N, CA, C and O atoms as a Tinker XYZ file with bonds, in Angstrom:
   260  protein
     1  N      4.028000   -2.363000  -29.789000    73     2
     2  CA     4.710000   -1.177000  -29.141000    64     1     3
     3  C      5.392000   -1.674000  -28.115000    63     2     4     5
     4  O      4.962000   -2.501000  -27.310000    81     3
     5  N      6.655000   -1.092000  -28.129000    73     3     6
     6  CA     7.747000   -1.209000  -26.897000    64     5     7
     7  C      8.046000    0.120000  -26.224000    63     6     8     9
     8  O      7.989000    1.257000  -26.691000    81     7
     9  N      8.374000   -0.298000  -25.030000    73     7    10
    10  CA     8.761000    0.855000  -23.903000    64     9    11
    11  C      9.851000    0.601000  -23.402000    63    10    12    13
    12  O     10.024000   -0.587000  -23.129000    81    11
    13  N     10.878000    1.475000  -23.117000    73    11    14
    14  CA    11.923000    1.191000  -22.263000    64    13    15
    15  C     11.815000    1.867000  -20.969000    63    14    16    17
    16  O     11.241000    2.956000  -20.933000    81    15
    17  N     12.299000    1.349000  -19.900000    73    15    18
    18  CA    12.271000    1.527000  -18.530000    64    17    19
    19  C     13.593000    1.616000  -17.903000    63    18    20    21
    20  O     14.383000    0.672000  -17.876000    81    19
    21  N     13.831000    2.860000  -17.363000    73    19    22
    22  CA    15.319000    2.850000  -16.981000    64    21    23
    23  C     15.262000    2.465000  -15.553000    63    22    24    25
    24  O     14.483000    3.023000  -14.781000    81    23
    25  N     16.059000    1.534000  -15.190000    73    23    26
    26  CA    16.316000    1.073000  -13.634000    64    25    27
    27  C     17.853000    0.894000  -13.498000    63    26    28    29
    28  O     18.618000    0.714000  -14.446000    81    27
    29  N     18.235000    0.976000  -12.052000    73    27    30
    30  CA    19.424000    1.165000  -11.780000    64    29    31
    31  C     20.117000   -0.407000  -11.921000    63    30    32    33
    32  O     19.321000   -1.345000  -11.884000    81    31
    33  N     21.363000   -0.668000  -12.057000    73    31    34
    34  CA    21.958000   -1.850000  -12.239000    64    33    35
    35  C     21.399000   -2.677000  -11.045000    63    34    36    37
    36  O     20.788000   -3.737000  -11.181000    81    35
    37  N     21.679000   -2.067000   -9.853000    73    35    38
    38  CA    21.139000   -2.878000   -8.571000    64    37    39
    39  C     19.261000   -3.470000   -8.652000    63    38    40    41
    40  O     18.755000   -4.536000   -8.305000    81    39
    41  N     18.819000   -2.556000   -9.099000    73    39    42
    42  CA    17.476000   -2.965000   -9.154000    64    41    43
    43  C     17.401000   -3.907000  -10.240000    63    42    44    45
    44  O     16.709000   -4.908000  -10.054000    81    43
    45  N     18.023000   -3.755000  -11.400000    73    43    46
    46  CA    17.768000   -4.691000  -12.594000    64    45    47
    47  C     18.398000   -6.223000  -11.697000    63    46    48    49
    48  O     17.753000   -7.244000  -11.931000    81    47
    49  N     19.400000   -6.331000  -10.888000    73    47    50
    50  CA    19.910000   -7.347000  -10.249000    64    49    51
    51  C     18.827000   -7.995000   -9.434000    63    50    52    53
    52  O     18.606000   -9.200000   -9.559000    81    51
    53  N     18.198000   -7.299000   -8.668000    73    51    54
    54  CA    17.300000   -7.698000   -7.938000    64    53    55
    55  C     15.729000   -8.453000   -8.622000    63    54    56    57
    56  O     15.104000   -9.405000   -8.157000    81    55
    57  N     15.480000   -7.779000   -9.630000    73    55    58
    58  CA    14.405000   -7.964000  -10.322000    64    57    59
    59  C     14.957000   -9.402000  -11.000000    63    58    60    61
    60  O     14.192000  -10.366000  -10.993000    81    59
    61  N     16.246000   -9.521000  -11.562000    73    59    62
    62  CA    16.440000  -10.684000  -12.225000    64    61    63
    63  C     16.470000  -12.110000  -11.450000    63    62    64    65
    64  O     16.396000  -13.211000  -11.997000    81    63
    65  N     16.597000  -11.848000  -10.022000    73    63    66
    66  CA    16.524000  -12.929000   -9.015000    64    65    67
    67  C     15.312000  -13.269000   -8.975000    63    66    68    69
    68  O     15.149000  -14.474000   -8.787000    81    67
    69  N     14.185000  -12.518000   -9.106000    73    67    70
    70  CA    12.842000  -12.824000   -8.970000    64    69    71
    71  C     11.991000  -13.322000  -10.322000    63    70    72    73
    72  O     10.883000  -13.858000  -10.361000    81    71
    73  N     12.751000  -13.016000  -11.247000    73    71    74
    74  CA    12.261000  -13.482000  -12.665000    64    73    75
    75  C     12.411000  -14.876000  -12.941000    63    74    76    77
    76  O     13.485000  -15.417000  -12.675000    81    75
    77  N     11.312000  -15.633000  -13.524000    73    75    78
    78  CA    11.630000  -16.896000  -13.907000    64    77    79
    79  C     12.171000  -17.380000  -14.990000    63    78    80    81
    80  O     11.828000  -16.637000  -15.910000    81    79
    81  N     12.905000  -18.317000  -15.426000    73    79    82
    82  CA    13.988000  -18.565000  -16.415000    64    81    83
    83  C     13.118000  -18.855000  -17.578000    63    82    84    85
    84  O     13.640000  -18.745000  -18.688000    81    83
    85  N     11.668000  -19.268000  -17.491000    73    83    86
    86  CA    11.060000  -19.375000  -18.901000    64    85    87
    87  C      9.871000  -18.385000  -19.065000    63    86    88    89
    88  O      8.830000  -18.626000  -19.675000    81    87
    89  N     10.239000  -17.075000  -18.334000    73    87    90
    90  CA     9.270000  -15.883000  -18.774000    64    89    91
    91  C     10.052000  -14.809000  -19.432000    63    90    92    93
    92  O     11.249000  -14.635000  -19.202000    81    91
    93  N      9.301000  -14.041000  -20.317000    73    91    94
    94  CA    10.181000  -12.804000  -20.646000    64    93    95
    95  C      9.752000  -11.769000  -19.568000    63    94    96    97
    96  O      8.961000  -11.821000  -18.626000    81    95
    97  N     10.679000  -10.688000  -20.125000    73    95    98
    98  CA    10.409000   -9.576000  -19.207000    64    97    99
    99  C      9.055000   -9.044000  -18.858000    63    98   100   101
   100  O      8.693000   -8.858000  -17.696000    81    99
   101  N      8.365000   -8.820000  -19.853000    73    99   102
   102  CA     7.049000   -8.521000  -19.957000    64   101   103
   103  C      6.102000   -9.190000  -19.044000    63   102   104   105
   104  O      5.373000   -8.641000  -18.218000    81   103
   105  N      6.227000  -10.657000  -19.348000    73   103   106
   106  CA     5.614000  -11.671000  -18.599000    64   105   107
   107  C      5.592000  -11.524000  -16.984000    63   106   108   109
   108  O      4.610000  -11.511000  -16.241000    81   107
   109  N      7.029000  -11.412000  -16.648000    73   107   110
   110  CA     7.255000  -10.988000  -15.291000    64   109   111
   111  C      6.648000   -9.854000  -14.725000    63   110   112   113
   112  O      5.978000   -9.804000  -13.694000    81   111
   113  N      6.979000   -8.857000  -15.576000    73   111   114
   114  CA     6.515000   -7.687000  -14.978000    64   113   115
   115  C      4.846000   -7.450000  -14.843000    63   114   116   117
   116  O      4.212000   -6.698000  -14.103000    81   115
   117  N      4.536000   -8.130000  -15.571000    73   115   118
   118  CA     2.874000   -8.431000  -15.881000    64   117   119
   119  C      2.370000   -9.279000  -14.557000    63   118   120   121
   120  O      1.447000   -8.921000  -13.825000    81   119
   121  N      3.154000  -10.462000  -14.398000    73   119   122
   122  CA     2.691000  -11.127000  -13.205000    64   121   123
   123  C      3.138000  -10.478000  -11.904000    63   122   124   125
   124  O      2.737000  -10.994000  -10.861000    81   123
   125  N      3.797000   -9.577000  -11.853000    73   123   126
   126  CA     4.038000   -8.714000  -10.522000    64   125   127
   127  C      2.984000   -7.960000  -10.427000    63   126   128   129
   128  O      2.290000   -7.962000   -9.410000    81   127
   129  N      2.695000   -7.125000  -11.603000    73   127   130
   130  CA     1.614000   -6.103000  -11.495000    64   129   131
   131  C      0.151000   -6.632000  -11.063000    63   130   132   133
   132  O     -0.678000   -5.999000  -10.409000    81   131
   133  N      0.047000   -7.714000  -11.489000    73   131   134
   134  CA    -1.144000   -8.730000  -11.431000    64   133   135
   135  C     -1.293000   -9.489000   -9.919000    63   134   136   137
   136  O     -2.403000   -9.897000   -9.578000    81   135
   137  N     -0.295000   -9.630000   -9.168000    73   135   138
   138  CA     0.011000  -10.397000   -8.126000    64   137   139
   139  C     -1.017000   -9.532000   -6.986000    63   138   140   141
   140  O     -0.918000   -8.313000   -6.840000    81   139
   141  N     -1.861000  -10.261000   -6.331000    73   139   142
   142  CA    -2.875000   -9.891000   -5.358000    64   141   143
   143  C     -2.119000   -9.424000   -3.905000    63   142   144   145
   144  O     -2.409000   -8.501000   -3.143000    81   143
   145  N     -0.785000  -10.666000   -3.817000    73   143   146
   146  CA    -0.195000  -10.495000   -2.688000    64   145   147
   147  C      0.999000   -9.544000   -2.599000    63   146   148   149
   148  O      1.664000   -9.733000   -3.618000    81   147
   149  N      1.377000   -8.922000   -2.094000    73   147   150
   150  CA     2.605000   -7.996000   -2.209000    64   149   151
   151  C      3.929000   -9.036000   -1.957000    63   150   152   153
   152  O      3.917000   -9.878000   -1.059000    81   151
   153  N      5.042000   -8.852000   -2.867000    73   151   154
   154  CA     6.251000   -9.547000   -2.680000    64   153   155
   155  C      6.761000   -9.044000   -1.321000    63   154   156   157
   156  O      6.861000   -7.880000   -0.931000    81   155
   157  N      7.053000  -10.159000   -0.708000    73   155   158
   158  CA     7.460000  -10.081000    0.716000    64   157   159
   159  C      8.721000  -11.047000    0.935000    63   158   160   161
   160  O      8.800000  -11.734000    1.954000    81   159
   161  N      9.673000  -11.070000   -0.034000    73   159   162
   162  CA    10.843000  -12.113000   -0.114000    64   161   163
   163  C     11.412000  -12.067000    1.443000    63   162   164   165
   164  O     11.652000  -11.038000    2.075000    81   163
   165  N     11.550000  -13.260000    1.850000    73   163   166
   166  CA    12.155000  -13.427000    2.921000    64   165   167
   167  C     11.530000  -13.033000    4.285000    63   166   168   169
   168  O     12.196000  -13.356000    5.269000    81   167
   169  N     10.534000  -12.484000    4.471000    73   167   170
   170  CA     9.994000  -11.748000    5.782000    64   169   171
   171  C      9.110000  -12.769000    6.454000    63   170   172   173
   172  O      8.153000  -13.406000    6.013000    81   171
   173  N      9.722000  -12.754000    7.713000    73   171   174
   174  CA     9.060000  -13.761000    8.559000    64   173   175
   175  C      8.138000  -13.047000    9.555000    63   174   176   177
   176  O      8.547000  -11.898000    9.723000    81   175
   177  N      7.141000  -13.292000   10.210000    73   175   178
   178  CA     6.683000  -12.661000   11.310000    64   177   179
   179  C      7.448000  -13.118000   12.546000    63   178   180   181
   180  O      8.131000  -14.137000   12.650000    81   179
   181  N      7.171000  -12.024000   13.620000    73   179   182
   182  CA     7.860000  -12.421000   15.090000    64   181   183
   183  C      7.722000  -13.771000   15.355000    63   182   184   185
   184  O      8.690000  -14.402000   15.778000    81   183
   185  N      6.504000  -14.373000   15.139000    73   183   186
   186  CA     6.446000  -15.653000   15.698000    64   185   187
   187  C      7.287000  -16.658000   14.922000    63   186   188   189
   188  O      7.966000  -17.522000   15.477000    81   187
   189  N      7.201000  -16.496000   13.623000    73   187   190
   190  CA     8.044000  -17.512000   12.672000    64   189   191
   191  C      9.442000  -17.370000   13.122000    63   190   192   193
   192  O     10.035000  -18.410000   13.408000    81   191
   193  N     10.180000  -16.019000   13.248000    73   191   194
   194  CA    11.534000  -16.040000   13.557000    64   193   195
   195  C     11.726000  -16.385000   14.896000    63   194   196   197
   196  O     12.863000  -16.719000   15.229000    81   195
   197  N     10.925000  -16.370000   15.642000    73   195   198
   198  CA    11.365000  -16.732000   16.935000    64   197   199
   199  C     10.923000  -18.400000   17.333000    63   198   200   201
   200  O     11.180000  -18.855000   18.448000    81   199
   201  N     10.325000  -19.106000   16.409000    73   199   202
   202  CA    10.527000  -20.522000   16.245000    64   201   203
   203  C     11.679000  -20.910000   15.498000    63   202   204   205
   204  O     12.296000  -21.927000   15.815000    81   203
   205  N     12.064000  -20.124000   14.439000    73   203   206
   206  CA    13.239000  -20.520000   13.692000    64   205   207
   207  C     14.483000  -20.747000   14.575000    63   206   208   209
   208  O     15.129000  -21.796000   14.553000    81   207
   209  N     14.834000  -19.455000   15.524000    73   207   210
   210  CA    15.809000  -19.253000   16.471000    64   209   211
   211  C     15.794000  -20.347000   17.456000    63   210   212   213
   212  O     16.784000  -20.894000   17.941000    81   211
   213  N     14.436000  -20.626000   17.718000    73   211   214
   214  CA    14.565000  -21.999000   18.726000    64   213   215
   215  C     14.875000  -23.077000   18.451000    63   214   216   217
   216  O     15.419000  -23.815000   19.274000    81   215
   217  N     14.562000  -23.498000   17.015000    73   215   218
   218  CA    15.030000  -24.457000   16.385000    64   217   219
   219  C     16.451000  -24.715000   15.985000    63   218   220   221
   220  O     17.035000  -25.786000   15.822000    81   219
   221  N     16.938000  -23.270000   15.846000    73   219   222
   222  CA    18.418000  -23.170000   15.662000    64   221   223
   223  C     19.416000  -23.670000   17.073000    63   222   224   225
   224  O     20.461000  -24.313000   17.169000    81   223
   225  N     18.540000  -23.044000   18.017000    73   223   226
   226  CA    19.157000  -23.352000   19.505000    64   225   227
   227  C     19.365000  -24.718000   19.964000    63   226   228   229
   228  O     20.367000  -25.220000   20.474000    81   227
   229  N     17.847000  -25.398000   19.595000    73   227   230
   230  CA    17.878000  -26.645000   19.858000    64   229   231
   231  C     18.886000  -27.657000   19.066000    63   230   232   233
   232  O     19.520000  -28.551000   19.627000    81   231
   233  N     18.919000  -27.436000   17.994000    73   231   234
   234  CA    19.987000  -28.062000   17.082000    64   233   235
   235  C     21.353000  -27.964000   17.690000    63   234   236   237
   236  O     22.121000  -28.923000   17.765000    81   235
   237  N     21.595000  -26.851000   18.087000    73   235   238
   238  CA    23.220000  -26.319000   18.431000    64   237   239
   239  C     23.415000  -27.095000   19.796000    63   238   240   241
   240  O     24.518000  -27.575000   20.058000    81   239
   241  N     22.293000  -27.225000   20.708000    73   239   242
   242  CA    22.325000  -27.940000   21.993000    64   241   243
   243  C     22.623000  -29.594000   21.668000    63   242   244   245
   244  O     23.240000  -30.296000   22.469000    81   243
   245  N     22.149000  -30.047000   20.519000    73   243   246
   246  CA    21.969000  -31.494000   20.481000    64   245   247
   247  C     23.380000  -31.826000   19.950000    63   246   248   249
   248  O     23.867000  -32.893000   20.324000    81   247
   249  N     24.361000  -30.737000   18.806000    73   247   250
   250  CA    25.473000  -31.242000   18.728000    64   249   251
   251  C     26.773000  -30.998000   19.899000    63   250   252   253
   252  O     27.927000  -31.395000   19.744000    81   251
   253  N     26.278000  -30.290000   21.015000    73   251   254
   254  CA    26.864000  -29.925000   22.085000    64   253   255
   255  C     27.276000  -31.086000   23.087000    63   254   256   257
   256  O     28.250000  -31.174000   23.835000    81   255
   257  N     26.146000  -32.000000   22.838000    73   255   258
   258  CA    26.048000  -33.077000   24.022000    64   257   259
   259  C     26.922000  -34.531000   23.717000    63   258   260
   260  O     26.925000  -35.436000   24.552000    81   259
């Protein structure tokens, strides 16, 4: 049985970035539906973001010397 799901071009573009090259769309959607952890692409905690900012600042300072 086949079902069509309508999505906007923007949504399709976002999903295509998450889909692995070696999986079908059905496998991809099944993986997302069964994933225990929510997809949180690129999200850092405040602590992680602060550490990253500090690392960038230290790197910039080292080039200024």
